KOLFIKE-357094 format. One record per residue (C-alpha): residue in three letters; x, y, z. Coordinates in steps of 0.1 Angstrom, whole numbers, plus 2048, in hexadecimal, padded with zeros to 3 digits. Layout:
N
res,X,Y,Z
ALA,X,Y,Z
...
This chain:
336
res,X,Y,Z
MET,7B1,527,44A
ARG,7D6,521,442
ARG,7EC,51F,460
ARG,805,53B,463
THR,828,530,467
ALA,845,544,475
LEU,850,54A,451
SER,82E,558,447
LEU,82F,570,465
VAL,846,586,451
PHE,827,592,43F
THR,80B,58F,458
LEU,818,59E,479
PRO,815,5C3,482
TYR,829,5D9,46A
VAL,84E,5D9,46E
SER,860,5F4,459
ARG,877,5E7,43E
ALA,893,5FF,449
TRP,891,5F3,46D
ALA,890,5CF,463
GLN,8AF,5D4,44E
ALA,8C1,5E6,46A
ASP,8B9,5CC,484
PRO,8AC,5AC,474
LEU,8AE,598,494
ALA,898,5B1,4A6
ALA,880,5B1,489
VAL,87D,58B,489
LEU,877,58A,4AE
ALA,85C,5A5,4AB
ARG,84A,590,491
ALA,84C,572,4A8
ALA,832,583,4BD
GLY,819,573,4A5
LEU,820,551,4B5
ALA,805,551,4D0
PRO,815,538,4E8
LEU,837,548,4E8
LYS,842,556,50A
ALA,867,560,506
VAL,885,55F,4EE
LEU,8A9,565,4F8
VAL,8C6,565,4DF
ALA,8EB,563,4EA
ARG,908,568,4D2
ASN,92A,55C,4DE
GLY,91E,55E,502
GLU,90E,581,500
THR,8E8,585,500
VAL,8E0,599,4E0
ALA,8BA,596,4E1
SER,8A1,591,4FE
ARG,87C,593,4F9
GLY,85D,589,50D
TYR,83C,584,4FB
HIS,817,587,505
GLY,81E,595,527
HIS,839,57C,531
ALA,85C,585,53D
VAL,87D,573,534
THR,884,570,55A
ALA,863,55F,563
PRO,864,53A,56A
THR,854,522,552
ASN,850,4FC,551
ILE,86B,4F2,538
LYS,85B,4CF,535
SER,872,4B6,522
ALA,88D,4D0,51C
SER,897,4C6,53F
LYS,8A3,4A5,530
SER,8C1,4B8,524
VAL,8C7,4C3,548
VAL,8C4,4A0,555
SER,8DD,495,53A
ALA,8F6,4AF,547
LEU,8F1,4A1,56A
ALA,8F8,47E,55E
GLY,918,489,54D
ILE,924,49A,56D
ALA,91A,47B,580
ILE,930,466,56A
GLU,94D,47F,56D
THR,94B,480,593
GLY,946,45A,597
VAL,922,45A,5A2
PHE,919,447,582
PRO,930,42B,576
GLY,92B,435,552
VAL,913,433,534
ASP,919,40D,530
GLN,90D,405,553
THR,8EE,3EF,553
ILE,8D2,3FC,568
ALA,8C1,3DC,574
PRO,8DA,3D6,591
LEU,8D4,3FA,59C
PHE,8AE,3F5,59C
LYS,8AD,3D1,5A9
ASP,892,3DA,5C3
ASP,87C,3EB,5A9
LEU,87C,3D1,58D
PRO,85C,3BE,584
PRO,857,39C,596
LYS,860,38A,575
PRO,875,3A3,563
ASP,87A,3A1,53D
PRO,89E,395,537
ARG,8A4,3B3,522
LEU,8A2,3CA,540
ALA,8C5,3BD,548
GLN,8D2,3CC,527
ILE,8C6,3F0,52D
THR,8E2,408,535
ILE,8E5,42C,542
GLY,8EE,436,51E
HIS,8CD,426,511
LEU,8B9,43B,52A
LEU,8CB,45B,51E
SER,8C6,453,4F9
MET,8A2,447,4FD
GLN,8AC,424,4F1
ALA,8A1,410,50F
GLY,887,3FE,4FA
LEU,86C,400,514
ALA,84A,40D,50A
ARG,847,433,50D
THR,83B,444,52C
SER,836,464,518
GLY,81A,46D,500
VAL,7FA,459,505
ASN,80A,445,521
TYR,815,462,536
GLY,7F6,467,54B
ARG,7F4,443,555
TRP,818,442,55E
VAL,818,461,575
ALA,7F8,454,585
SER,80B,435,590
PRO,816,432,5B5
ASN,83B,42C,5AC
TRP,848,43C,58C
VAL,869,429,58C
ARG,859,407,58F
ALA,83E,410,575
ALA,859,41B,55C
LEU,86D,3FB,561
ALA,84D,3E6,55D
GLN,845,3F3,53B
PRO,845,3D9,51F
PHE,860,3D9,506
GLU,857,3E8,4E4
GLU,87B,3EA,4D7
GLU,89B,3D9,4E0
PRO,8B3,3EB,4F7
GLY,8CA,400,4E2
GLY,8B1,3FF,4C5
PHE,898,418,4B8
MET,890,437,4CC
GLN,873,436,4E5
TYR,871,459,4F2
SER,866,454,516
THR,868,46B,534
GLY,86A,44B,549
SER,88D,446,53C
THR,899,468,549
HIS,886,463,569
LEU,89A,443,56F
LEU,8B9,458,56B
SER,8AD,46F,586
ALA,8A6,452,59D
LEU,8C9,445,597
LEU,8D8,467,59E
THR,8C5,467,5BF
ARG,8CD,443,5CA
LEU,8F2,443,5C0
SER,8FA,465,5CE
GLY,8E4,464,5ED
ARG,8D7,487,5E4
SER,8BA,495,5D1
THR,8BD,49C,5AC
LEU,8B4,4C1,5B3
ALA,8CF,4C4,5CD
LEU,8E8,4B6,5B4
ALA,8DC,4CD,599
ARG,8DF,4EB,5B0
GLU,902,4E1,5BB
TRP,910,4D6,599
LEU,900,4F0,583
GLY,8FF,50B,59E
PRO,91F,51C,591
VAL,90E,523,570
ASP,906,548,570
GLY,8E1,54D,56C
PHE,8D7,529,56F
ALA,8BC,521,589
ILE,8A1,506,58D
VAL,884,518,59D
SER,86F,4F9,5A4
TRP,86D,4D4,59A
ASP,852,4BA,5A0
LYS,859,498,5B1
ASP,84B,475,5AE
PRO,838,464,5CA
GLN,859,458,5D9
GLY,868,47B,5D9
ILE,87F,476,5BB
TYR,881,496,5A5
PHE,870,492,584
GLY,88B,489,56B
GLY,882,499,54A
ASN,863,4AE,552
GLN,852,4C7,569
MET,871,4DC,56F
ALA,86C,502,571
MET,886,51B,567
SER,887,53C,554
ALA,891,542,530
VAL,8B0,553,53E
SER,8B9,534,552
LEU,8B3,51D,534
LEU,8CA,533,51F
ALA,8E5,532,53A
PHE,8E3,50C,539
GLY,8E6,50C,513
GLU,904,524,515
LEU,915,50B,52C
TYR,914,4F1,510
ARG,91D,509,4F5
ASN,93B,513,509
ALA,948,4EF,50B
GLY,93B,4EA,52E
ARG,94C,508,53D
THR,93C,525,550
ARG,943,549,546
ALA,95C,54A,562
GLY,96E,52C,553
LYS,963,511,56B
GLN,95F,4EF,55B
ILE,93D,4E1,564
VAL,936,4C7,548
SER,952,4B6,537
PRO,956,4BE,511
ALA,957,498,50B
TRP,935,494,51A
ILE,927,4B0,505
ALA,936,4A0,4E6
ALA,926,47E,4F0
SER,905,48F,4F7
TRP,905,49F,4D4
GLN,90E,47F,4C2
PRO,8F0,471,4AE
ARG,8E6,450,4BD
THR,8C2,44B,4B1
ASN,8A6,45F,49F
SER,884,46B,4AA
LYS,868,458,499
PHE,853,478,49B
THR,86B,491,48B
GLY,887,47D,47D
ASP,8A0,493,491
ALA,8BE,482,49F
TYR,8C2,47E,4C5
GLY,8E0,47A,4DB
TYR,8E0,47B,501
GLY,8C3,492,50A
TRP,8C8,4A8,4EB
PHE,8B8,4A9,4C8
LEU,8CD,4B1,4AA
ARG,8C3,4BF,488
ASP,8CE,4D6,46D
MET,8BF,4F9,46B
GLY,8C9,514,453
GLY,8E7,500,448
HIS,8F5,4FC,46B
GLU,8F6,4DF,483
VAL,8DF,4E7,4A1
ARG,8DC,4D5,4C2
TYR,8BB,4DB,4D5
GLY,8A7,4D2,4F3
TRP,882,4D1,4EF
GLY,866,4D2,508
PHE,840,4CD,502
GLY,82F,4ED,4F7
GLY,84D,4FF,4E9
GLN,869,4FF,504
MET,887,501,4EE
LEU,8AD,504,4F3
TYR,8C1,507,4D3
ILE,8E7,506,4D0
VAL,8F9,50D,4AF
PRO,91E,508,4B6
SER,92A,514,494
LEU,91A,536,49A
GLY,921,539,4BF
LEU,8FB,53B,4C3
THR,8E4,531,4E0
VAL,8BF,538,4DF
ALA,8A5,531,4FA
MET,87F,532,4F3
THR,863,52B,50B
SER,83E,528,504
ASP,81C,524,515
ASP,814,4FF,512
ARG,7F2,500,524
ALA,7DB,503,506
GLN,7EF,4EC,4EF
THR,7E8,4C9,4E5
GLY,800,4B0,4D6
GLN,7F7,4BB,4B3
THR,7F8,4E1,4B9
GLN,818,4DF,4CC
GLY,828,4CD,4AF
ARG,81E,4EA,498
HIS,82B,503,4B2
ARG,84C,4F0,4B4
ASP,84F,4F3,48E
ASP,848,518,490
LEU,864,51C,4AA
HIS,87B,507,494
GLN,873,520,477
LEU,87A,53D,48E
MET,89B,52E,498
THR,8A4,528,474
GLU,89E,54D,46D
ILE,8B4,557,48A
ILE,8CF,540,47D
GLU,8CD,54F,45A
ILE,8D0,572,469
GLU,8EE,568,47E
SER,8FE,557,460
ALA,8F9,576,44B
ARG,90B,58B,465
ARG,92A,577,45F
THR,92B,57C,439
């Protein structure tokens, strides 16, 4: 049977009257999205005001969910604040001197070339600790050492190797250079963001919070984080949390995903949707945070990842991209 996409849901979901759909097209699109079985919540904010909020299949927008790799965007924000406050020397700082006690006995000389910037842009060159290698990596007794011991499959600064090990190394550096846990830093630095809260976050065997995975927050919290970036790093009250220069650097294309072709900056994917430039964070199973600066639009989506495989989550991601495209088209039409 042909797979139903978000676009085909227009004709296959429970009846939505034409008059109602014309009167409130955004509500109609979100109603049709109930046909996406894994979907848990969608929140839409326009110029800082939430204009749509919907839970699906018994889920609430305020319930915590594992945002998976969408947390890499949060780790990127922490790295930017760490540079601004002097905890990190900068993106060009090489990491080998900071991990000298964790390097392999006979380190590959290319380890000396990897920088903080390479970790942020997934250009370290080391073999991935995500995908098929993920289970073996998290079963190791020391995740930092295991990540640094991976063989090189690309040159540092070369093609993208999407790897949670890279963002976990950032979490380890945040902890070592600040003397505080990454969670403590996140709660202090991002605490002024109204609505933002990390409910729980797993640690590695050494007690380092898992950089780039296993972070629980609600769709409301995810939206609040996205709003911080949409608003040039300022809270609703006007407090500057992340510098505009760091946001611009994070949204600068530096490499491309071999799986989707989308560009990647520092913890953010970039692509065109509905004729607009979109920056998005993406977590396994459909944990999505979209920002469309040209429309003043921020959208958070969470999903149930438990029944998904690598293949089915790719299809669900595409469905969510299509849903987001429809939201963009509606918001674009509002302006004409």
